[in-house]
N, C-alpha and C positions, 0 to 999 in steps of 0.2 A: 820422196817429193810431189814424182807427181801422178804416180798413186792417189796423193793425200785431197788431190786438186781433185783430180777423176770421179773422189769420193762424193769432194764438194758436190760438182757440177752436175752427177747424176740428182744428190738430195734436191740441189734449185730446180732441177727438171720438173723432176716432186711434185715441189709445192709447187711449182707453176701451173700444174696439171690442177690440182686438187685447190682452188684461190680463188676468189670467186671473179666476179668479175668489176673490175674498177667503175669509179661515180662516172660516167661522159661516157662509156660505154656502149658498141652501139648492140652485141650479142645478147639480150635482152631475151627470158623466157617472155610468149605472147599470145594466149588460148587463139586459136583458128578464128581471123573475124576480128580479132581486137587491134588496136595502136601499139606501135610501139611507144613509151615515152621515157624520160628521164629515172635514171635509176637512184637518184638520190631528193629524198623529201623530206619534210619538214611539219610537222602534225603543231594544224594553224585551231583547230575546236579544243575544246574544256578537255577535253579528252575522247577516245575511239573505240570501239570493241575491235579489237582481231577477232573473226569471226571464218569458220570454218572452212565456207566459200562465201561466193558471191552475193549476199543474200540477206534478206535476214531471219529467212528461217532457220537458215544454220549455225549451229551450238557459236558460244563464246571462249576460244582461247586463253585471253587475253586482253592488255586493254595498253595501248603508247596516250601519253600527257601531252599536254600540251607544251611546244622547247621543242620535246626528240626529233630526231634526225634519225629519216629512217633508209633502210635498202625497198628502192622501186622493185620491184621483178617481175610481172606482170599485172594489161589492163583484162576485162571481159567483153565479150564479146558487144554488148553493149554501151560500153565505155564510163560505164556510171562508177564499177568498185574496183579498185586497184589491192595487187598481191604485194604486202609488203615483210616484212621482216624490222622486229623494234625488240630491244631489250633481249634477243638471243626464242623470240615465239616467231611464226609463221603463220599469215591469216588474210584477210579481205576485209578492206575496211572502204569507207564512202570515198569517190572523187575527188568530192569537194569538203572530205577533212582532212589535205592534203593539200601543202602550198611546193608543188612538182618546181619552184623557182630559184632552189638552193644547192646552194655546192657545200665542196669545202670537206673536213674527214669531221667523221662520227660526236656527239658529243654525249656522254652517257645521260643512259634514257632515264626521263624523267616527269616532271613535273614540272611549270614554269616558274620559278622559282619568288617568282614575284608574286603569285598569288599565297599569299597567304590562309586559306583557308584548309590549313593538313597542323599536323603533332605530330610527336612516337609514342607509339602507349611504352609502356616500361619495359618489355622486352623488343626496342630497339625498333616496332614496325611502323612505317607511315600511314600517318590512320586519316578519315577526315576528323571535324572538332567537333560532330556526332558522336565518335569511335568505330564508325564501320573503317575495313580497312583499304585502301589503295594503290594501285600501283601493280603493273603491267607484270605479265608469267601469265605459266601457266597453272591454271587453279589456283586464282585470286575469287577471295571470294569478299563480295565488296555489296554496296547497297547494292539494288538495285533501280536499274537506269533508265529513260529512252531508248531505242532499240538503235535510233540517229538523235547525234544529237542538236540542242536548237540552230544552231547554225543551218544543218544541215535541210528541215523544214522553211527555214529563212527566206530560202530560194522558188519554194512550190507556193503554188495557191494553196489555201488553207482550207481546204475542199475536199468534202467525202461523200462517193457516191453508192447509195444502197441499191439492190435489184432482189428482190427472195418472191421465192414461190413454195405452199405448204395447204393447209388444212387447216378448215375451221368447220368452229362449230356456234351456230347460229341458236339462241334460244329464247322466249320467249312465255313468258307466264304469262296470263290477266285472267283476273276474280274479279264478280262486279255481288254484287245484294241484287241478287234479282230469284225469282224464281225458281227452285231447283230445276227444272226442266229442259231449262233455258242455256243452248249451247254457253249464251256469254258468263255462263255461271259459277266455270272453274276450266278453263285452256290450258293444256301444255303440250307446246313442241322442240324440239332441240334438232334437228334438221343438221346433215352434215353441207361443207361447200369446200370447193375450189378455192383458193384465196391468191392476192397478188400484196408488195408490200414495194412500196419508192419510198427510198429518206434519201435525206439533204440534209449535209452536215456542216457549216461554215463557223471557225475558228478563227478573227480575225484579234485576237489577243489571247494569250493562256487562261486571263480569267474572264472571258463572253465565250459567250458560243450560240448560235443563232440553229433549229432544231426546228426540219418538217419532216412529215411522218404519215404519208395515207395506206389504208390496205382498205384492199376492196377484195369480197367474197360472194362469187359465182354456183350456178352451175347446180343448185338446191332447192329442193321440194318439202313442203311442209303437207303431212295428212290429216286429214282433219279427217274424226269416224264419223261413224253415218247416226243424225241421228231423224226419224222417220214421223217425229211432233212440229220441225220446222223445214220440210223439207228435203232432206239429205240422206235418201230410201240410200244412196252408194257411202264408200267415204268417195271424201275433197281432197281434192290435192291443187296443193298453192305456191305458183314460184316466188321464190325466198334470196334475197339479197341483204348487202347490211357493205358499208362504209364505216370508216374511220379517218379520221381527220386530224392530226397536230403539228399546232403551228408555234413554239417553247423560246424563250428568252431562258438563256444556263447560265446562272451565278456560279464557275467554277473557281475551287480555294484547289490548289497542287498539294499533296501529303509530301510527307518526308523523303528525298532521295525523287523525286519526281516519277515515283513509284506508282502515280493514279491522280482524285482527287474527289471533293467531294464538292456538293453544290445545292442548288436549289434553285427551282424552274418557273414562268407562271406564261398563262399564255392563252392561245385559240385554241375551240378547244368545239368538233364537231359528230355526229353521229349518227347515223342513221338505219334504222333497218326499214325494208320493204314488201310488203306480202298484198300480193298482189287481187285486188279485189277478182271475186270469183259469181257465181249467176248459183241460186237463185238468189243468196242476201249475199252483202258485205259486210263478210265474217270478220275477217283479221283488216289492219292496216296498215298501211305506210306512220310510221313515227321517227320525226327527224326533232335533233337535238343537238341548240347550238350557243354555246355559253363559256367560261372562262375554266380554267383550272391552274393549281400548283400543286406541285409536290418536293421531291427528293429526290434527287440522281447523285449515281456515283458510276467511278473507273477506275479499272486496274491492269496496271500492266506487267507480265511478267515473258520477256523477254519476243518473240515474234506471238504472245497471245495476248488478247486483250476483251476485257471483263469489263461491261456493263449494263446498268442495273438503274432503274425510276419504280418510280409508285407517284400517283395523285390523287388527289378528288375533283374533280369535275362539277360544277354550279351551272348548273341551264340557266339557261336567260329565255330562253325562250324555245317553246316544246309545239312543233306543227302534227298535225292528224289529217290524212288522205286518206279515204274521198267525203267522212267523216269525223265528227273527235267524241272523245268523251267525258271532256267539260274541265274544268277547270286547273293548271294539274301544277304539282309540286314535288321536284323532282330533285334529287342527288346521286352522281356518279362516282363508282373507283374506279381506277385503273392502274395495271403496270403492264413491265416489261423488261428482258433481260435478254441481251446479247452476247457467243461468246464469238470473238473471230480468230485467224489466225492467218496474223501474213508474213503469206509465203512471197511473194517479192514485196519489190519499194513502191510500187501503186497497185500491187492488188491485194485480197483478206478472200478467203470462205469464211462470210458468217452466215450462224445458225440464232433465231429468233425465235420468240415467246413473245406471249402474250394475254392481257387481260383485262374482258370490259363488264363493267356490270350495272347500271341503271332502273332502278328503283321511281316510281313516279305512281304517285294517289290523285284519285282524280277524285271531285265534288262534285256539285253541284249537277243541274240538266245535261245530257249526250243525244247526242246528232245519228246513232246510228242504232240508238234499238225498233227505231220506225219503219227502217229496210227489212232488219229482219222478221221483225210481227208481222208484214204488209202493211202497215197500217190499220188492220181488224182488228187491235185491240191495243189499249194504252197504258200499253205496261214499261214501268222505269223504271231505272234508280237510282241514286243520289252518291253513292259514294264505290270506286273501282279501286285497282290494285296491278299496274300495268308491269314487268321486271321484264328485264330487255338485259341478254349477255351475250358477245363476241370470246371465243377463244380459241387460241387455234398456234400452230408454230410457221417458220418457212425455213428454208434455207435456200443464199445465194449469193451475191460475190459486193466487194466495196472496191472502190476504185477511187483512185487519189491520185494527180494531176504531176 
């Protein structure tokens, strides 16, 4: 009998060594610099992705759904992520996804049964109403969701600030109905430039966003070939730069499963190309376009990767040239762009961007820069001209969200 008691005592001791800490125990493993937290919690959002590490850049292992009771194992150094176990899966979830003021025994994992947004398929698996699978556990294949639940975003300012640096090409083609040997007959330059890009996105509502984007191109020279007939004995270098400003209101329609959105936008558009005046004559002008823009836009999210694209038309309402002008202007612009972002942190992401802009302007009537070109000696003029301005480039930078 004493032998049986000894075996039982040995088994109980081994079981005690292998048992997990009970709820309320203080021996909770915590990452260096982290804080001890309760060992029991309850999922309070629609669902929470269990990720391999504390951040949206880590791959998901499974999901815990509203109402699931979970064991909290640790908090990371920032205090924003918790390591938990749910339904046999261990992973990291945002702190705001779990209510830590919960005790008692574990309940079976699963979605709050009061939410009737699921059904069972022919094989007895729980699925969303659109047929995609749901449930927590390794290898779950479900619909693509925002890496952070909507409740996570509600506590932060819906703002994103982007800064990028890169290179771009400034292009200008000018052609006028004038004598063949004139420099204004046909000119084309496309110098490279260093670009800076700054963008601000404010999304007060899931269906509405405000967008401000500014690009600047500098450190560029356009080279004009020699033309002895007009005083250009040698090549002429003209300093060039370009700026583009977009201020839009974007209407957004979320896609199924919140995997992205599509929408339309409209707003204010400004585009300027500066070609410094030179001696002995004014050859290239600084042209500025101010107008209205409209187009289509869309965004897609796959885990920590985000893709956004836009394309539209710009109708210049006012065209100005300095220090002279080429006549009455009739313009139309097209432009587009795309951004690819990788969110490696709750607040930070790497962003690559590319853009294309083209404005074609037809001039009619008398111009005022022919007289300076000819020195006033000959009354040669033209009645029509076409100018095509382009700006294409790319940048690499970061995005920050509060």
